KEKE-3310 file (N, C-alpha, C; in steps of 0.2 Angstrom, whole numbers, plus 5000, padded with zeros to 4 digits):
npx = (6007:6016:6019:6014:6016:6026:6036:6037:6041:6054:6061:6061:6069:6081:6085:6086:6097:6107:6109:6113:6064:6036:6054:6069:6082:6090:6097:6098:6112:6112:6109:6115:6109:6099:6098:6098:6092:6091:6085:6085:6079:6080:6074:6075:6069:6070:6064:6057:6047:6043:6048:6047:6052:6052:6058:6058:6063:6063:6070:6072:6079:6080:6088:6087:6091:6077:6070:6065:6063:6056:6054:6047:6045:6039:6039:6033:6033:6028:6028:6022:6024:6017:6006:6000:6009:6013:6010:6012:6012:6018:6018:6025:6026:6035:6035:6045:6045:6056:6055:6064:6080:6077:6062:6048:6035:6025:6019:6012:6010:6003:6001:5994:5994:5989:5987:5986:5982:5970:5968:5963:5966:5974:5974:5983:5982:5992:5995:6005:6016:6033:6048:6066:6074:6087:6100:6113:6128:6130:6119:6102:6086:6069:6053:6035:6019:6001:5985:5977:5969:5961:5957:5951:5949:5945:5944:5934:5926:5922:5929:5931:5940:5945:5960:5973:5990:6005:6022:6040:6057:6073:6090:6107:6124:6137:6149:6156:6151:6142:6125:6112:6095:6078:6061:6044:6026:6010:5993:5979:5961:5951:5938:5937:5948:5951:5952:5966:5982:5998:6015:6031:6049:6065:6082:6098:6111:6124:6139:6146:6154:6158:6146:6137:6128:6123:6107:6098:6083:6069:6052:6036:6019:6004:5987:5973:5960:5958:5955:5941:5945:5959:5975:5980:5993:6008:6023:6039:6055:6068:6081:6092:6101:6107:6109:6117:6113)
npy = (5710:5726:5735:5752:5762:5757:5757:5771:5775:5769:5775:5788:5786:5782:5794:5802:5796:5798:5812:5816:5829:5810:5813:5821:5823:5833:5845:5862:5873:5889:5903:5897:5895:5885:5868:5853:5836:5821:5805:5787:5770:5753:5736:5720:5703:5687:5670:5658:5667:5682:5698:5716:5732:5749:5765:5782:5799:5817:5830:5847:5861:5876:5889:5906:5921:5925:5914:5897:5884:5869:5857:5843:5827:5811:5793:5776:5760:5744:5726:5709:5694:5699:5706:5721:5727:5738:5755:5771:5789:5805:5822:5837:5852:5864:5879:5889:5903:5911:5918:5921:5915:5902:5900:5898:5901:5891:5884:5870:5860:5845:5831:5816:5799:5782:5768:5755:5755:5759:5773:5787:5801:5811:5826:5837:5852:5862:5874:5881:5882:5881:5875:5875:5864:5859:5867:5868:5868:5854:5847:5846:5847:5848:5853:5853:5860:5861:5866:5856:5852:5840:5833:5820:5805:5790:5773:5774:5784:5801:5813:5825:5833:5841:5841:5838:5842:5835:5835:5830:5832:5827:5829:5823:5827:5817:5818:5826:5818:5809:5807:5806:5805:5808:5807:5810:5810:5814:5813:5816:5815:5829:5828:5815:5805:5792:5790:5792:5796:5790:5794:5790:5790:5785:5786:5785:5794:5791:5797:5793:5799:5817:5821:5810:5798:5785:5781:5775:5771:5769:5769:5771:5770:5772:5770:5772:5770:5762:5760:5749:5731:5734:5734:5742:5746:5751:5747:5752:5748:5756:5758:5768:5776:5792:5809:5824:5841)
npz = (6541:6539:6553:6554:6563:6571:6561:6559:6571:6572:6561:6566:6578:6572:6566:6578:6584:6575:6575:6586:6535:6491:6500:6498:6494:6482:6493:6493:6496:6505:6494:6483:6471:6460:6464:6456:6454:6445:6445:6442:6441:6438:6439:6435:6433:6427:6425:6435:6439:6431:6433:6433:6436:6437:6441:6444:6447:6449:6456:6464:6472:6481:6490:6496:6503:6513:6509:6504:6493:6488:6476:6467:6457:6456:6451:6450:6441:6439:6435:6437:6430:6419:6425:6432:6446:6452:6451:6452:6455:6460:6464:6471:6480:6490:6499:6509:6520:6529:6545:6555:6559:6562:6563:6553:6540:6530:6514:6506:6493:6486:6475:6472:6464:6462:6455:6458:6471:6469:6469:6461:6462:6474:6481:6491:6501:6511:6522:6535:6550:6554:6562:6564:6574:6574:6566:6556:6546:6542:6546:6549:6558:6557:6562:6557:6556:6555:6547:6535:6518:6510:6494:6486:6475:6478:6477:6467:6473:6476:6487:6500:6513:6529:6537:6550:6549:6554:6554:6551:6547:6543:6540:6537:6533:6530:6524:6510:6500:6505:6511:6523:6525:6532:6535:6541:6541:6547:6545:6551:6550:6553:6566:6564:6569:6567:6554:6545:6537:6536:6531:6528:6526:6523:6519:6510:6501:6491:6485:6469:6460:6457:6452:6450:6459:6470:6476:6489:6496:6508:6508:6516:6516:6524:6524:6534:6530:6517:6499:6495:6496:6496:6503:6519:6521:6512:6507:6501:6494:6487:6475:6466:6452:6453:6445:6447:6443)
capx = (6007:6020:6016:6016:6018:6033:6041:6038:6045:6060:6064:6063:6075:6087:6086:6089:6103:6112:6110:6114:6061:6039:6059:6073:6089:6095:6095:6103:6115:6109:6112:6119:6105:6095:6101:6093:6095:6087:6086:6081:6081:6077:6075:6072:6071:6067:6065:6050:6043:6046:6047:6050:6051:6055:6057:6061:6061:6066:6070:6075:6079:6084:6088:6090:6088:6073:6066:6067:6059:6058:6050:6049:6040:6042:6034:6036:6029:6030:6024:6025:6021:6012:6001:6003:6009:6015:6009:6010:6015:6017:6022:6025:6030:6034:6038:6046:6047:6059:6054:6071:6085:6074:6055:6046:6029:6026:6014:6014:6005:6005:5996:5996:5990:5991:5982:5986:5979:5964:5968:5964:5970:5973:5977:5983:5984:5994:5999:6007:6022:6039:6054:6072:6077:6094:6101:6120:6131:6129:6114:6096:6080:6064:6046:6030:6012:5996:5979:5977:5963:5962:5953:5953:5945:5948:5939:5929:5921:5926:5928:5935:5939:5950:5965:5979:5996:6011:6028:6046:6062:6080:6096:6114:6129:6143:6154:6154:6148:6137:6120:6107:6089:6073:6055:6038:6021:6004:5988:5972:5955:5947:5932:5937:5955:5952:5954:5972:5987:6005:6020:6038:6054:6072:6087:6105:6113:6131:6142:6151:6158:6155:6139:6133:6127:6118:6102:6094:6078:6063:6046:6031:6013:5999:5980:5969:5954:5960:5949:5939:5949:5966:5978:5981:6000:6012:6030:6044:6062:6070:6088:6092:6107:6105:6113:6116:6115)
capy = (5717:5730:5740:5758:5766:5755:5760:5778:5776:5767:5780:5793:5784:5783:5801:5804:5793:5801:5819:5816:5823:5810:5815:5826:5824:5836:5851:5867:5877:5895:5907:5893:5894:5879:5862:5848:5829:5816:5798:5782:5763:5747:5730:5715:5696:5682:5663:5656:5673:5688:5704:5722:5737:5755:5770:5788:5805:5823:5835:5853:5864:5882:5893:5912:5926:5922:5909:5891:5881:5862:5854:5836:5823:5804:5788:5769:5756:5737:5721:5703:5690:5703:5709:5727:5726:5745:5760:5777:5795:5810:5828:5841:5858:5867:5886:5891:5910:5912:5924:5922:5910:5895:5900:5899:5899:5887:5882:5864:5857:5838:5828:5809:5794:5776:5764:5748:5756:5762:5780:5791:5807:5814:5833:5840:5858:5862:5879:5880:5885:5876:5877:5871:5863:5859:5870:5869:5866:5847:5843:5850:5844:5853:5851:5857:5858:5866:5862:5853:5850:5834:5832:5814:5800:5783:5767:5777:5788:5807:5815:5830:5834:5844:5837:5841:5840:5836:5832:5832:5831:5827:5827:5824:5825:5814:5822:5829:5813:5804:5810:5802:5809:5804:5811:5807:5815:5812:5817:5814:5819:5833:5825:5807:5804:5785:5791:5795:5794:5791:5794:5790:5789:5785:5785:5787:5796:5790:5799:5789:5805:5823:5822:5804:5795:5779:5783:5770:5773:5765:5773:5768:5774:5769:5773:5768:5768:5761:5758:5742:5726:5735:5734:5748:5748:5750:5748:5751:5749:5758:5759:5771:5781:5799:5813:5831:5846)
capz = (6538:6543:6558:6552:6569:6573:6556:6560:6577:6570:6557:6571:6582:6568:6565:6584:6585:6571:6577:6593:6536:6493:6495:6501:6491:6485:6497:6491:6501:6504:6489:6479:6465:6460:6464:6454:6453:6441:6447:6438:6443:6434:6442:6430:6434:6423:6427:6437:6439:6427:6437:6430:6441:6434:6445:6441:6450:6448:6462:6463:6478:6481:6496:6495:6508:6518:6505:6503:6489:6486:6471:6465:6454:6455:6449:6449:6438:6440:6433:6438:6425:6414:6428:6435:6453:6455:6446:6456:6453:6465:6463:6477:6480:6496:6499:6516:6521:6536:6549:6558:6557:6563:6563:6546:6538:6523:6510:6503:6488:6484:6471:6471:6460:6463:6451:6461:6477:6467:6471:6455:6464:6480:6481:6498:6502:6518:6525:6542:6553:6555:6566:6564:6580:6573:6559:6555:6540:6539:6549:6551:6560:6558:6563:6554:6558:6552:6544:6528:6515:6505:6489:6483:6472:6481:6476:6463:6476:6477:6494:6502:6521:6532:6541:6553:6546:6558:6550:6553:6542:6546:6535:6539:6528:6534:6521:6503:6496:6508:6515:6526:6526:6535:6535:6543:6540:6550:6542:6553:6548:6559:6567:6564:6570:6565:6547:6544:6533:6538:6526:6531:6521:6525:6513:6510:6495:6492:6479:6465:6457:6459:6449:6450:6466:6471:6481:6491:6501:6510:6508:6519:6516:6528:6524:6538:6526:6510:6494:6496:6493:6496:6510:6522:6521:6506:6508:6495:6495:6480:6473:6459:6451:6452:6442:6450:6438)
cpx = (6012:6016:6018:6019:6025:6038:6042:6042:6053:6064:6066:6069:6081:6089:6089:6095:6109:6114:6113:6109:6063:6043:6063:6080:6087:6092:6100:6106:6112:6113:6116:6115:6102:6099:6096:6096:6089:6089:6082:6084:6077:6079:6071:6074:6067:6069:6058:6045:6046:6043:6050:6048:6055:6053:6061:6059:6066:6065:6074:6074:6083:6083:6091:6087:6084:6068:6069:6061:6061:6052:6052:6043:6043:6037:6038:6031:6032:6025:6027:6021:6016:6007:6004:6003:6011:6013:6007:6014:6014:6021:6020:6028:6029:6038:6039:6048:6049:6057:6060:6075:6082:6066:6053:6039:6030:6019:6016:6008:6007:5999:5999:5991:5993:5986:5981:5982:5972:5963:5969:5968:5969:5977:5977:5986:5986:5998:6000:6013:6027:6044:6060:6074:6084:6095:6109:6122:6129:6123:6108:6090:6075:6057:6041:6023:6007:5990:5981:5970:5964:5956:5955:5947:5948:5942:5933:5924:5925:5924:5933:5934:5945:5954:5970:5985:6002:6017:6035:6051:6069:6085:6102:6119:6135:6149:6152:6150:6142:6132:6115:6101:6083:6067:6049:6033:6014:5998:5981:5967:5952:5940:5932:5944:5956:5954:5960:5977:5994:6010:6027:6043:6061:6077:6094:6107:6121:6134:6147:6156:6155:6148:6135:6134:6122:6114:6098:6089:6072:6057:6040:6025:6007:5992:5976:5962:5955:5954:5947:5943:5956:5968:5980:5989:6004:6019:6035:6051:6065:6078:6088:6099:6104:6111:6112:6118:6118)
cpy = (5721:5735:5747:5762:5764:5757:5767:5779:5774:5772:5786:5792:5784:5790:5804:5802:5796:5808:5819:5811:5821:5813:5821:5827:5827:5842:5856:5871:5884:5899:5903:5892:5887:5873:5857:5841:5825:5809:5793:5775:5758:5741:5725:5708:5692:5675:5661:5661:5679:5694:5710:5728:5743:5761:5776:5794:5811:5828:5841:5857:5871:5886:5900:5917:5923:5917:5903:5887:5873:5859:5847:5832:5816:5799:5781:5765:5749:5732:5714:5698:5693:5706:5715:5726:5733:5750:5767:5783:5800:5816:5833:5847:5861:5874:5888:5899:5910:5919:5926:5916:5903:5895:5901:5897:5895:5886:5876:5862:5850:5835:5820:5804:5787:5771:5757:5749:5759:5769:5784:5797:5808:5821:5836:5847:5860:5869:5878:5884:5879:5879:5872:5870:5862:5862:5872:5867:5859:5844:5848:5845:5849:5850:5856:5855:5864:5862:5860:5852:5845:5834:5825:5810:5793:5778:5769:5782:5795:5809:5821:5832:5838:5840:5841:5838:5841:5832:5834:5829:5832:5825:5828:5822:5823:5817:5824:5824:5809:5808:5806:5807:5804:5809:5807:5812:5811:5816:5814:5818:5823:5830:5818:5805:5796:5785:5795:5792:5795:5790:5794:5788:5789:5783:5787:5788:5795:5792:5794:5794:5811:5824:5816:5800:5789:5781:5777:5772:5769:5770:5769:5773:5770:5773:5769:5766:5768:5760:5750:5737:5728:5735:5741:5751:5746:5752:5747:5752:5750:5760:5762:5775:5788:5804:5820:5836:5852)
cpz = (6543:6547:6556:6557:6571:6568:6557:6566:6576:6566:6562:6576:6578:6567:6572:6586:6581:6573:6584:6595:6530:6489:6498:6499:6484:6490:6495:6497:6500:6499:6484:6472:6466:6460:6462:6453:6449:6443:6443:6440:6439:6438:6438:6433:6430:6426:6429:6437:6435:6431:6434:6435:6438:6439:6442:6446:6448:6453:6462:6470:6477:6488:6495:6500:6513:6515:6504:6499:6487:6481:6468:6462:6455:6453:6449:6445:6438:6437:6435:6434:6421:6418:6432:6443:6456:6449:6450:6453:6458:6463:6469:6476:6487:6496:6507:6516:6528:6539:6553:6556:6558:6562:6555:6545:6531:6520:6506:6499:6486:6480:6470:6467:6461:6461:6455:6468:6476:6469:6464:6456:6471:6480:6489:6498:6509:6519:6532:6544:6554:6559:6565:6571:6580:6566:6559:6548:6537:6542:6550:6553:6561:6559:6560:6556:6556:6550:6537:6525:6510:6500:6486:6479:6474:6480:6472:6466:6477:6484:6495:6510:6523:6537:6545:6550:6551:6554:6553:6548:6545:6540:6539:6534:6532:6531:6514:6499:6499:6513:6517:6527:6529:6536:6538:6543:6543:6548:6545:6551:6554:6560:6567:6563:6568:6558:6546:6539:6536:6532:6530:6526:6525:6520:6514:6502:6495:6485:6476:6462:6459:6457:6450:6457:6465:6477:6482:6497:6502:6511:6511:6519:6519:6527:6528:6535:6519:6505:6496:6492:6493:6503:6513:6521:6514:6507:6502:6497:6488:6480:6466:6458:6450:6449:6445:6444:6441)
residu = (MET:THR:ASN:PRO:LYS:SER:LEU:LEU:LEU:ALA:ALA:GLY:LEU:ILE:ALA:GLY:ALA:THR:THR:GLY:PHE:ALA:GLN:SER:ALA:PRO:THR:ALA:GLU:LYS:ASP:SER:GLY:TRP:ILE:THR:THR:ALA:ALA:ALA:GLY:VAL:THR:LEU:SER:ARG:GLY:ASN:THR:ASP:ASN:ASP:LEU:TYR:THR:ALA:ASN:LEU:LEU:THR:SER:ARG:LYS:TRP:LYS:ALA:ASN:GLU:VAL:ASP:LEU:GLY:VAL:ASP:GLY:GLN:TYR:GLY:GLU:THR:SER:GLY:ALA:LYS:THR:THR:GLY:ASN:ALA:ARG:GLY:PHE:GLY:GLN:TYR:ASN:ARG:LEU:PHE:ASN:GLU:ARG:LEU:PHE:GLY:TYR:LEU:ARG:VAL:GLU:LEU:GLN:HIS:ASP:SER:VAL:ALA:ASP:LEU:ASP:TYR:ARG:LEU:ILE:LEU:SER:PRO:GLY:LEU:GLY:TYR:TYR:VAL:ILE:LYS:ASN:THR:ASN:THR:PHE:LEU:ARG:PHE:GLU:GLY:GLY:PRO:SER:TYR:VAL:PHE:GLU:LYS:LEU:GLY:GLY:SER:GLU:ASP:ASP:TYR:ALA:THR:LEU:ARG:LEU:ALA:GLU:ARG:PHE:GLU:HIS:LYS:PHE:ASN:ASP:ARG:VAL:LYS:LEU:TRP:GLN:SER:ALA:GLU:TYR:LEU:PRO:GLU:PHE:GLY:ASP:PHE:ALA:ASN:TYR:ILE:LEU:ASN:ALA:GLU:ILE:GLY:ILE:ASP:ALA:GLY:LEU:THR:ALA:LYS:LEU:SER:LEU:ARG:THR:TYR:LEU:GLN:ASN:THR:TYR:ASP:SER:GLU:PRO:ALA:PRO:GLY:ARG:LYS:GLU:ASN:ASP:LEU:LYS:LEU:ILE:ALA:ALA:LEU:ALA:TYR:LYS:PHE)
# end
């Protein structure tokens, strides 16, 4: 089983090495209007084992004056020899209100579903504060923290509880065509830190034309208390073509 803490640390080390945080492509420039991309990928194999995997996402971002908005939806569906092996969807929205050039308050809403992990839904509401440690034309690194509240139906049982949310997000543009991003998020339950969720992602977006790019990214989710009979760790490597509007 993949060690989630090691993966999280490795992602952080990569970010640190590059500068000196699902989903983060695209990121709009300030006062540039809405920047939107749609991405889709298909993996098919036939022979001793039949594998089908379909992925898609839609992401949009805008920055203006003292406001920043990121919205996105994504999903994956896969089968192996006719049996479902992947089936998940996620939607999120985050609004940042800048108090100065680096400090901001935020409100984040996220909804998740994963039929293979026996997660009917998980709704996470997260207000908090954030700070840009690095913020320039080609690179930013920001940290976020605050309380969260989780509503979920996992393994057929409904639950709700308060958590702490600690997150970081990094992006670096090597040039007009190539961008690296990395993010990590830690959600421990208040009163029971043995119950927590770790999310991490790292990826690269390489432009093929001014509008079309190849996006490859690694996502890892670790749930310390999964549904009965399910594993704690869920690791995905995804490649897709993306179109920028």
